[in-house]
N, C-alpha and C positions, 0 to 999 in steps of 0.2 A: 314255438307254436305261434301262429298269428293271432291278433286280437280278434278277428272275425271268427276263427275256428274256436277260440276259448269261449266267445259269447254264444256260439251255437251248442256247446256241450251242456249236457244235463248235469245236475248237482252231483250224481253219482259218478259220472265220468270225470268231473273235475277232482273229486275225492280220490278216485283211482289214480289219476295222473300225479297228484300231490304225493300219494303213498309210493308211487314208483320213483319219483324224484328223491324222496326221503331215503328210500332203500338204497339207491345208487350212491348217495352221500355217506350213508352208514357204511356200506361196502368199501368205498374208497378210503374213509378214515381208518377202518380196521386194517386194510391192506398197508396203509401209510405208517401205522403204528405197530403193525404185526400183533394185533390183539384179536381175540375171538369176538364173535357177535353172540349175544345171548338172546334166545328167543323162547317163547312159550309155544310149545307144540304138542298136540295130543295129551293135554292135560299135565304136562310136565315141562320143567325148565330144561333147555337144551343149549349146549355150548357148540357153536360152529367155528372150527379153526379158520383163519383168514385165508389159507390156501385152498379151501373148499368153497368159498363164498361165490365166485364166479359161476361154477357149475350149478350150485343151488339156485342162484338168482335166474339163470337161464331156464332151469327146470320150472321154477315157479311162474315165471312170465309166460312160458309156453302152455302151462296148465290153464292159466287165465285166458289166454287167447282162444283156447279150444272150448271154453265154457259157453 
């Protein structure tokens, strides 16, 4: 992302971009180590196996884009 583009972003957009980058790093580390990712979802702890992370990330990102 260019410096100008970052400067034009709202604080919320910057936060969203940071969360997306963090999500990608977490997914890559889980795939590299073969470990699940633990998340809080619908009031409960959920374990997502590393082989399901790409599909879940794509689904979540597409949901955000449609909002």
